[in-house]
PDB file of N, CA, C and O in Angstrom:
ATOM      1  N   MET A   1       8.142  16.622  -0.544  1.00  0.00           N
ATOM      2  CA  MET A   1       8.513  17.252  -1.800  1.00  0.00           C
ATOM      3  C   MET A   1       8.366  16.224  -2.924  1.00  0.00           C
ATOM      4  O   MET A   1       8.677  15.046  -2.751  1.00  0.00           O
ATOM      5  N   THR A   2       7.894  16.686  -4.055  1.00  0.00           N
ATOM      6  CA  THR A   2       7.724  15.780  -5.189  1.00  0.00           C
ATOM      7  C   THR A   2       8.918  15.896  -6.142  1.00  0.00           C
ATOM      8  O   THR A   2       9.709  16.837  -6.069  1.00  0.00           O
ATOM      9  N   LEU A   3       9.018  14.938  -7.013  1.00  0.00           N
ATOM     10  CA  LEU A   3      10.108  14.917  -7.989  1.00  0.00           C
ATOM     11  C   LEU A   3      10.032  16.112  -8.932  1.00  0.00           C
ATOM     12  O   LEU A   3      11.055  16.577  -9.434  1.00  0.00           O
ATOM     13  N   ARG A   4       8.837  16.601  -9.171  1.00  0.00           N
ATOM     14  CA  ARG A   4       8.666  17.729 -10.091  1.00  0.00           C
ATOM     15  C   ARG A   4       9.365  18.994  -9.587  1.00  0.00           C
ATOM     16  O   ARG A   4       9.808  19.816 -10.388  1.00  0.00           O
ATOM     17  N   SER A   5       9.465  19.152  -8.271  1.00  0.00           N
ATOM     18  CA  SER A   5      10.096  20.344  -7.708  1.00  0.00           C
ATOM     19  C   SER A   5      11.559  20.112  -7.314  1.00  0.00           C
ATOM     20  O   SER A   5      12.165  20.964  -6.664  1.00  0.00           O
ATOM     21  N   ALA A   6      12.123  18.981  -7.698  1.00  0.00           N
ATOM     22  CA  ALA A   6      13.505  18.654  -7.353  1.00  0.00           C
ATOM     23  C   ALA A   6      14.497  19.478  -8.174  1.00  0.00           C
ATOM     24  O   ALA A   6      14.201  19.892  -9.295  1.00  0.00           O
ATOM     25  N   GLN A   7      15.678  19.706  -7.597  1.00  0.00           N
ATOM     26  CA  GLN A   7      16.749  20.417  -8.302  1.00  0.00           C
ATOM     27  C   GLN A   7      17.427  19.472  -9.282  1.00  0.00           C
ATOM     28  O   GLN A   7      17.578  18.280  -9.014  1.00  0.00           O
ATOM     29  N   GLU A   8      17.827  20.014 -10.409  1.00  0.00           N
ATOM     30  CA  GLU A   8      18.550  19.222 -11.404  1.00  0.00           C
ATOM     31  C   GLU A   8      19.944  18.880 -10.890  1.00  0.00           C
ATOM     32  O   GLU A   8      20.626  19.718 -10.300  1.00  0.00           O
ATOM     33  N   GLY A   9      20.353  17.647 -11.120  1.00  0.00           N
ATOM     34  CA  GLY A   9      21.702  17.213 -10.774  1.00  0.00           C
ATOM     35  C   GLY A   9      21.884  16.769  -9.333  1.00  0.00           C
ATOM     36  O   GLY A   9      22.958  16.279  -8.985  1.00  0.00           O
ATOM     37  N   LYS A  10      20.892  16.918  -8.495  1.00  0.00           N
ATOM     38  CA  LYS A  10      20.994  16.518  -7.092  1.00  0.00           C
ATOM     39  C   LYS A  10      20.338  15.161  -6.898  1.00  0.00           C
ATOM     40  O   LYS A  10      19.256  14.906  -7.428  1.00  0.00           O
ATOM     41  N   GLU A  11      20.996  14.286  -6.134  1.00  0.00           N
ATOM     42  CA  GLU A  11      20.456  12.952  -5.880  1.00  0.00           C
ATOM     43  C   GLU A  11      19.505  12.980  -4.687  1.00  0.00           C
ATOM     44  O   GLU A  11      19.809  13.572  -3.652  1.00  0.00           O
ATOM     45  N   TYR A  12      18.371  12.344  -4.841  1.00  0.00           N
ATOM     46  CA  TYR A  12      17.365  12.240  -3.790  1.00  0.00           C
ATOM     47  C   TYR A  12      17.048  10.773  -3.536  1.00  0.00           C
ATOM     48  O   TYR A  12      17.310   9.914  -4.378  1.00  0.00           O
ATOM     49  N   ILE A  13      16.483  10.499  -2.368  1.00  0.00           N
ATOM     50  CA  ILE A  13      16.033   9.147  -2.044  1.00  0.00           C
ATOM     51  C   ILE A  13      14.508   9.136  -2.135  1.00  0.00           C
ATOM     52  O   ILE A  13      13.842   9.999  -1.563  1.00  0.00           O
ATOM     53  N   ILE A  14      13.963   8.167  -2.849  1.00  0.00           N
ATOM     54  CA  ILE A  14      12.512   8.048  -2.997  1.00  0.00           C
ATOM     55  C   ILE A  14      11.917   7.626  -1.656  1.00  0.00           C
ATOM     56  O   ILE A  14      12.304   6.604  -1.091  1.00  0.00           O
ATOM     57  N   GLN A  15      10.975   8.418  -1.154  1.00  0.00           N
ATOM     58  CA  GLN A  15      10.301   8.099   0.102  1.00  0.00           C
ATOM     59  C   GLN A  15       9.110   7.171  -0.133  1.00  0.00           C
ATOM     60  O   GLN A  15       8.920   6.186   0.581  1.00  0.00           O
ATOM     61  N   ARG A  16       8.304   7.510  -1.160  1.00  0.00           N
ATOM     62  CA  ARG A  16       7.153   6.665  -1.490  1.00  0.00           C
ATOM     63  C   ARG A  16       6.613   7.046  -2.864  1.00  0.00           C
ATOM     64  O   ARG A  16       6.940   8.099  -3.410  1.00  0.00           O
ATOM     65  N   ILE A  17       5.788   6.172  -3.404  1.00  0.00           N
ATOM     66  CA  ILE A  17       5.088   6.427  -4.657  1.00  0.00           C
ATOM     67  C   ILE A  17       3.625   6.634  -4.293  1.00  0.00           C
ATOM     68  O   ILE A  17       2.988   5.734  -3.745  1.00  0.00           O
ATOM     69  N   ASP A  18       3.093   7.801  -4.589  1.00  0.00           N
ATOM     70  CA  ASP A  18       1.749   8.189  -4.162  1.00  0.00           C
ATOM     71  C   ASP A  18       0.748   8.006  -5.308  1.00  0.00           C
ATOM     72  O   ASP A  18       0.294   8.979  -5.909  1.00  0.00           O
ATOM     73  N   THR A  19       0.414   6.751  -5.598  1.00  0.00           N
ATOM     74  CA  THR A  19      -0.572   6.444  -6.640  1.00  0.00           C
ATOM     75  C   THR A  19      -1.366   5.208  -6.241  1.00  0.00           C
ATOM     76  O   THR A  19      -0.863   4.330  -5.541  1.00  0.00           O
ATOM     77  N   ASP A  20      -2.606   5.153  -6.693  1.00  0.00           N
ATOM     78  CA  ASP A  20      -3.463   4.004  -6.406  1.00  0.00           C
ATOM     79  C   ASP A  20      -3.501   3.008  -7.558  1.00  0.00           C
ATOM     80  O   ASP A  20      -4.148   1.966  -7.456  1.00  0.00           O
ATOM     81  N   ASP A  21      -2.818   3.319  -8.644  1.00  0.00           N
ATOM     82  CA  ASP A  21      -2.813   2.487  -9.848  1.00  0.00           C
ATOM     83  C   ASP A  21      -1.765   1.378  -9.710  1.00  0.00           C
ATOM     84  O   ASP A  21      -0.564   1.646  -9.753  1.00  0.00           O
ATOM     85  N   GLU A  22      -2.219   0.142  -9.546  1.00  0.00           N
ATOM     86  CA  GLU A  22      -1.297  -0.985  -9.363  1.00  0.00           C
ATOM     87  C   GLU A  22      -0.431  -1.228 -10.594  1.00  0.00           C
ATOM     88  O   GLU A  22       0.737  -1.595 -10.466  1.00  0.00           O
ATOM     89  N   GLU A  23      -0.991  -1.029 -11.780  1.00  0.00           N
ATOM     90  CA  GLU A  23      -0.218  -1.218 -13.007  1.00  0.00           C
ATOM     91  C   GLU A  23       0.923  -0.215 -13.080  1.00  0.00           C
ATOM     92  O   GLU A  23       2.033  -0.559 -13.489  1.00  0.00           O
ATOM     93  N   LEU A  24       0.654   1.015 -12.688  1.00  0.00           N
ATOM     94  CA  LEU A  24       1.685   2.049 -12.661  1.00  0.00           C
ATOM     95  C   LEU A  24       2.745   1.729 -11.613  1.00  0.00           C
ATOM     96  O   LEU A  24       3.939   1.904 -11.858  1.00  0.00           O
ATOM     97  N   ASN A  25       2.309   1.263 -10.450  1.00  0.00           N
ATOM     98  CA  ASN A  25       3.256   0.876  -9.400  1.00  0.00           C
ATOM     99  C   ASN A  25       4.194  -0.228  -9.869  1.00  0.00           C
ATOM    100  O   ASN A  25       5.399  -0.158  -9.624  1.00  0.00           O
ATOM    101  N   SER A  26       3.666  -1.238 -10.534  1.00  0.00           N
ATOM    102  CA  SER A  26       4.517  -2.333 -10.995  1.00  0.00           C
ATOM    103  C   SER A  26       5.436  -1.886 -12.125  1.00  0.00           C
ATOM    104  O   SER A  26       6.558  -2.379 -12.239  1.00  0.00           O
ATOM    105  N   PHE A  27       4.972  -0.951 -12.969  1.00  0.00           N
ATOM    106  CA  PHE A  27       5.828  -0.410 -14.018  1.00  0.00           C
ATOM    107  C   PHE A  27       7.010   0.346 -13.409  1.00  0.00           C
ATOM    108  O   PHE A  27       8.155   0.147 -13.816  1.00  0.00           O
ATOM    109  N   LEU A  28       6.731   1.205 -12.440  1.00  0.00           N
ATOM    110  CA  LEU A  28       7.801   1.956 -11.772  1.00  0.00           C
ATOM    111  C   LEU A  28       8.764   1.016 -11.051  1.00  0.00           C
ATOM    112  O   LEU A  28       9.977   1.229 -11.064  1.00  0.00           O
ATOM    113  N   PHE A  29       8.220  -0.021 -10.425  1.00  0.00           N
ATOM    114  CA  PHE A  29       9.068  -0.995  -9.741  1.00  0.00           C
ATOM    115  C   PHE A  29      10.004  -1.681 -10.724  1.00  0.00           C
ATOM    116  O   PHE A  29      11.163  -1.939 -10.397  1.00  0.00           O
ATOM    117  N   SER A  30       9.515  -1.982 -11.931  1.00  0.00           N
ATOM    118  CA  SER A  30      10.353  -2.640 -12.937  1.00  0.00           C
ATOM    119  C   SER A  30      11.488  -1.723 -13.408  1.00  0.00           C
ATOM    120  O   SER A  30      12.528  -2.203 -13.860  1.00  0.00           O
ATOM    121  N   LEU A  31      11.285  -0.398 -13.301  1.00  0.00           N
ATOM    122  CA  LEU A  31      12.345   0.553 -13.647  1.00  0.00           C
ATOM    123  C   LEU A  31      13.359   0.723 -12.513  1.00  0.00           C
ATOM    124  O   LEU A  31      14.437   1.282 -12.716  1.00  0.00           O
ATOM    125  N   GLY A  32      13.009   0.241 -11.329  1.00  0.00           N
ATOM    126  CA  GLY A  32      13.863   0.427 -10.163  1.00  0.00           C
ATOM    127  C   GLY A  32      13.443   1.629  -9.349  1.00  0.00           C
ATOM    128  O   GLY A  32      14.213   2.113  -8.519  1.00  0.00           O
ATOM    129  N   CYS A  33      12.241   2.116  -9.570  1.00  0.00           N
ATOM    130  CA  CYS A  33      11.729   3.298  -8.889  1.00  0.00           C
ATOM    131  C   CYS A  33      10.814   2.860  -7.754  1.00  0.00           C
ATOM    132  O   CYS A  33       9.623   2.632  -7.967  1.00  0.00           O
ATOM    133  N   TYR A  34      11.373   2.740  -6.529  1.00  0.00           N
ATOM    134  CA  TYR A  34      10.600   2.356  -5.358  1.00  0.00           C
ATOM    135  C   TYR A  34      11.258   2.940  -4.117  1.00  0.00           C
ATOM    136  O   TYR A  34      12.376   3.452  -4.190  1.00  0.00           O
ATOM    137  N   SER A  35      10.589   2.871  -3.000  1.00  0.00           N
ATOM    138  CA  SER A  35      11.058   3.481  -1.747  1.00  0.00           C
ATOM    139  C   SER A  35      12.475   3.045  -1.397  1.00  0.00           C
ATOM    140  O   SER A  35      12.819   1.866  -1.478  1.00  0.00           O
ATOM    141  N   GLY A  36      13.290   4.028  -1.004  1.00  0.00           N
ATOM    142  CA  GLY A  36      14.655   3.754  -0.592  1.00  0.00           C
ATOM    143  C   GLY A  36      15.681   3.844  -1.700  1.00  0.00           C
ATOM    144  O   GLY A  36      16.880   3.838  -1.422  1.00  0.00           O
ATOM    145  N   GLU A  37      15.250   3.928  -2.945  1.00  0.00           N
ATOM    146  CA  GLU A  37      16.177   3.999  -4.087  1.00  0.00           C
ATOM    147  C   GLU A  37      16.573   5.443  -4.379  1.00  0.00           C
ATOM    148  O   GLU A  37      15.743   6.345  -4.264  1.00  0.00           O
ATOM    149  N   PRO A  38      17.829   5.671  -4.754  1.00  0.00           N
ATOM    150  CA  PRO A  38      18.240   7.019  -5.168  1.00  0.00           C
ATOM    151  C   PRO A  38      17.731   7.354  -6.570  1.00  0.00           C
ATOM    152  O   PRO A  38      17.643   6.484  -7.436  1.00  0.00           O
ATOM    153  N   ILE A  39      17.400   8.621  -6.777  1.00  0.00           N
ATOM    154  CA  ILE A  39      16.924   9.099  -8.067  1.00  0.00           C
ATOM    155  C   ILE A  39      17.489  10.500  -8.285  1.00  0.00           C
ATOM    156  O   ILE A  39      17.569  11.294  -7.347  1.00  0.00           O
ATOM    157  N   THR A  40      17.877  10.801  -9.509  1.00  0.00           N
ATOM    158  CA  THR A  40      18.449  12.102  -9.851  1.00  0.00           C
ATOM    159  C   THR A  40      17.689  12.683 -11.035  1.00  0.00           C
ATOM    160  O   THR A  40      17.456  11.998 -12.031  1.00  0.00           O
ATOM    161  N   VAL A  41      17.303  13.958 -10.918  1.00  0.00           N
ATOM    162  CA  VAL A  41      16.672  14.650 -12.045  1.00  0.00           C
ATOM    163  C   VAL A  41      17.785  15.194 -12.926  1.00  0.00           C
ATOM    164  O   VAL A  41      18.584  16.019 -12.481  1.00  0.00           O
ATOM    165  N   ILE A  42      17.842  14.738 -14.169  1.00  0.00           N
ATOM    166  CA  ILE A  42      18.854  15.208 -15.115  1.00  0.00           C
ATOM    167  C   ILE A  42      18.459  16.574 -15.657  1.00  0.00           C
ATOM    168  O   ILE A  42      19.277  17.493 -15.695  1.00  0.00           O
ATOM    169  N   SER A  43      17.190  16.707 -16.082  1.00  0.00           N
ATOM    170  CA  SER A  43      16.704  18.003 -16.566  1.00  0.00           C
ATOM    171  C   SER A  43      15.187  18.047 -16.517  1.00  0.00           C
ATOM    172  O   SER A  43      14.515  17.020 -16.604  1.00  0.00           O
ATOM    173  N   HIS A  44      14.665  19.256 -16.377  1.00  0.00           N
ATOM    174  CA  HIS A  44      13.217  19.479 -16.415  1.00  0.00           C
ATOM    175  C   HIS A  44      12.840  19.891 -17.833  1.00  0.00           C
ATOM    176  O   HIS A  44      13.515  20.709 -18.459  1.00  0.00           O
ATOM    177  N   LEU A  45      11.759  19.316 -18.320  1.00  0.00           N
ATOM    178  CA  LEU A  45      11.247  19.642 -19.643  1.00  0.00           C
ATOM    179  C   LEU A  45       9.860  20.255 -19.498  1.00  0.00           C
ATOM    180  O   LEU A  45       9.290  20.261 -18.407  1.00  0.00           O
ATOM    181  N   LYS A  46       9.328  20.762 -20.580  1.00  0.00           N
ATOM    182  CA  LYS A  46       8.007  21.384 -20.547  1.00  0.00           C
ATOM    183  C   LYS A  46       6.928  20.416 -20.062  1.00  0.00           C
ATOM    184  O   LYS A  46       6.083  20.786 -19.248  1.00  0.00           O
ATOM    185  N   GLY A  47       6.955  19.187 -20.556  1.00  0.00           N
ATOM    186  CA  GLY A  47       5.920  18.221 -20.200  1.00  0.00           C
ATOM    187  C   GLY A  47       6.321  17.221 -19.137  1.00  0.00           C
ATOM    188  O   GLY A  47       5.527  16.338 -18.813  1.00  0.00           O
ATOM    189  N   GLY A  48       7.509  17.319 -18.581  1.00  0.00           N
ATOM    190  CA  GLY A  48       7.956  16.363 -17.579  1.00  0.00           C
ATOM    191  C   GLY A  48       9.410  16.573 -17.220  1.00  0.00           C
ATOM    192  O   GLY A  48       9.888  17.705 -17.158  1.00  0.00           O
ATOM    193  N   CYS A  49      10.110  15.479 -16.983  1.00  0.00           N
ATOM    194  CA  CYS A  49      11.534  15.576 -16.655  1.00  0.00           C
ATOM    195  C   CYS A  49      12.249  14.275 -17.026  1.00  0.00           C
ATOM    196  O   CYS A  49      11.631  13.222 -17.186  1.00  0.00           O
ATOM    197  N   ILE A  50      13.552  14.385 -17.153  1.00  0.00           N
ATOM    198  CA  ILE A  50      14.406  13.232 -17.417  1.00  0.00           C
ATOM    199  C   ILE A  50      15.076  12.871 -16.104  1.00  0.00           C
ATOM    200  O   ILE A  50      15.684  13.719 -15.452  1.00  0.00           O
ATOM    201  N   VAL A  51      14.963  11.612 -15.721  1.00  0.00           N
ATOM    202  CA  VAL A  51      15.524  11.157 -14.453  1.00  0.00           C
ATOM    203  C   VAL A  51      16.500  10.012 -14.680  1.00  0.00           C
ATOM    204  O   VAL A  51      16.433   9.298 -15.681  1.00  0.00           O
ATOM    205  N   SER A  52      17.401   9.861 -13.730  1.00  0.00           N
ATOM    206  CA  SER A  52      18.342   8.749 -13.733  1.00  0.00           C
ATOM    207  C   SER A  52      18.011   7.861 -12.538  1.00  0.00           C
ATOM    208  O   SER A  52      18.051   8.302 -11.390  1.00  0.00           O
ATOM    209  N   ILE A  53      17.684   6.602 -12.828  1.00  0.00           N
ATOM    210  CA  ILE A  53      17.408   5.605 -11.796  1.00  0.00           C
ATOM    211  C   ILE A  53      18.308   4.423 -12.080  1.00  0.00           C
ATOM    212  O   ILE A  53      18.292   3.864 -13.176  1.00  0.00           O
ATOM    213  N   LYS A  54      19.097   4.046 -11.075  1.00  0.00           N
ATOM    214  CA  LYS A  54      20.098   2.988 -11.258  1.00  0.00           C
ATOM    215  C   LYS A  54      20.982   3.355 -12.456  1.00  0.00           C
ATOM    216  O   LYS A  54      21.606   4.416 -12.436  1.00  0.00           O
ATOM    217  N   ASP A  55      21.058   2.527 -13.483  1.00  0.00           N
ATOM    218  CA  ASP A  55      21.908   2.820 -14.635  1.00  0.00           C
ATOM    219  C   ASP A  55      21.121   3.291 -15.847  1.00  0.00           C
ATOM    220  O   ASP A  55      21.664   3.346 -16.950  1.00  0.00           O
ATOM    221  N   GLY A  56      19.847   3.634 -15.660  1.00  0.00           N
ATOM    222  CA  GLY A  56      19.017   4.029 -16.791  1.00  0.00           C
ATOM    223  C   GLY A  56      18.544   5.470 -16.689  1.00  0.00           C
ATOM    224  O   GLY A  56      18.470   6.047 -15.604  1.00  0.00           O
ATOM    225  N   ARG A  57      18.221   6.040 -17.858  1.00  0.00           N
ATOM    226  CA  ARG A  57      17.638   7.380 -17.924  1.00  0.00           C
ATOM    227  C   ARG A  57      16.252   7.256 -18.527  1.00  0.00           C
ATOM    228  O   ARG A  57      16.051   6.562 -19.524  1.00  0.00           O
ATOM    229  N   TYR A  58      15.292   7.943 -17.905  1.00  0.00           N
ATOM    230  CA  TYR A  58      13.904   7.831 -18.330  1.00  0.00           C
ATOM    231  C   TYR A  58      13.269   9.212 -18.399  1.00  0.00           C
ATOM    232  O   TYR A  58      13.596  10.103 -17.616  1.00  0.00           O
ATOM    233  N   ASN A  59      12.360   9.370 -19.345  1.00  0.00           N
ATOM    234  CA  ASN A  59      11.586  10.595 -19.465  1.00  0.00           C
ATOM    235  C   ASN A  59      10.220  10.323 -18.850  1.00  0.00           C
ATOM    236  O   ASN A  59       9.487   9.456 -19.324  1.00  0.00           O
ATOM    237  N   ILE A  60       9.875  11.060 -17.798  1.00  0.00           N
ATOM    238  CA  ILE A  60       8.580  10.867 -17.156  1.00  0.00           C
ATOM    239  C   ILE A  60       7.773  12.150 -17.238  1.00  0.00           C
ATOM    240  O   ILE A  60       8.334  13.246 -17.225  1.00  0.00           O
ATOM    241  N   ASP A  61       6.460  12.014 -17.322  1.00  0.00           N
ATOM    242  CA  ASP A  61       5.611  13.204 -17.442  1.00  0.00           C
ATOM    243  C   ASP A  61       5.377  13.840 -16.072  1.00  0.00           C
ATOM    244  O   ASP A  61       5.703  13.260 -15.036  1.00  0.00           O
ATOM    245  N   ASN A  62       4.801  15.050 -16.090  1.00  0.00           N
ATOM    246  CA  ASN A  62       4.603  15.808 -14.853  1.00  0.00           C
ATOM    247  C   ASN A  62       3.665  15.103 -13.876  1.00  0.00           C
ATOM    248  O   ASN A  62       3.864  15.179 -12.664  1.00  0.00           O
ATOM    249  N   GLU A  63       2.652  14.423 -14.390  1.00  0.00           N
ATOM    250  CA  GLU A  63       1.704  13.725 -13.517  1.00  0.00           C
ATOM    251  C   GLU A  63       2.421  12.625 -12.724  1.00  0.00           C
ATOM    252  O   GLU A  63       2.181  12.465 -11.527  1.00  0.00           O
ATOM    253  N   LEU A  64       3.276  11.889 -13.375  1.00  0.00           N
ATOM    254  CA  LEU A  64       4.037  10.845 -12.720  1.00  0.00           C
ATOM    255  C   LEU A  64       5.070  11.446 -11.763  1.00  0.00           C
ATOM    256  O   LEU A  64       5.289  10.915 -10.674  1.00  0.00           O
ATOM    257  N   ALA A  65       5.694  12.536 -12.159  1.00  0.00           N
ATOM    258  CA  ALA A  65       6.667  13.208 -11.290  1.00  0.00           C
ATOM    259  C   ALA A  65       6.018  13.708 -10.009  1.00  0.00           C
ATOM    260  O   ALA A  65       6.661  13.736  -8.961  1.00  0.00           O
ATOM    261  N   GLU A  66       4.762  14.099 -10.079  1.00  0.00           N
ATOM    262  CA  GLU A  66       4.016  14.541  -8.889  1.00  0.00           C
ATOM    263  C   GLU A  66       3.727  13.370  -7.954  1.00  0.00           C
ATOM    264  O   GLU A  66       3.564  13.574  -6.751  1.00  0.00           O
ATOM    265  N   ALA A  67       3.660  12.161  -8.476  1.00  0.00           N
ATOM    266  CA  ALA A  67       3.344  10.985  -7.668  1.00  0.00           C
ATOM    267  C   ALA A  67       4.564  10.421  -6.951  1.00  0.00           C
ATOM    268  O   ALA A  67       4.414   9.628  -6.021  1.00  0.00           O
ATOM    269  N   ILE A  68       5.769  10.812  -7.361  1.00  0.00           N
ATOM    270  CA  ILE A  68       6.995  10.310  -6.744  1.00  0.00           C
ATOM    271  C   ILE A  68       7.424  11.282  -5.659  1.00  0.00           C
ATOM    272  O   ILE A  68       7.829  12.408  -5.946  1.00  0.00           O
ATOM    273  N   ILE A  69       7.331  10.839  -4.402  1.00  0.00           N
ATOM    274  CA  ILE A  69       7.652  11.675  -3.251  1.00  0.00           C
ATOM    275  C   ILE A  69       9.098  11.401  -2.827  1.00  0.00           C
ATOM    276  O   ILE A  69       9.489  10.260  -2.578  1.00  0.00           O
ATOM    277  N   ILE A  70       9.882  12.493  -2.753  1.00  0.00           N
ATOM    278  CA  ILE A  70      11.295  12.361  -2.355  1.00  0.00           C
ATOM    279  C   ILE A  70      11.549  13.079  -1.052  1.00  0.00           C
ATOM    280  O   ILE A  70      12.677  13.080  -0.558  1.00  0.00           O
TER     281      ILE A  70
END
């Protein structure tokens, strides 16, 4: 299941990041978004979703949400 289809307010554990872009992988890692970390979808928006990772909230687009496997 991808982050895009996740329920709002429910905590999930990231299984893997499904992208071949190393720059994107390192960016997500700097946010704390990597395998084994909990992630919560705060709300779904038209172009993406707002997520909570560790103590931060981030707005990610749908393409990126599709790459995060939970």
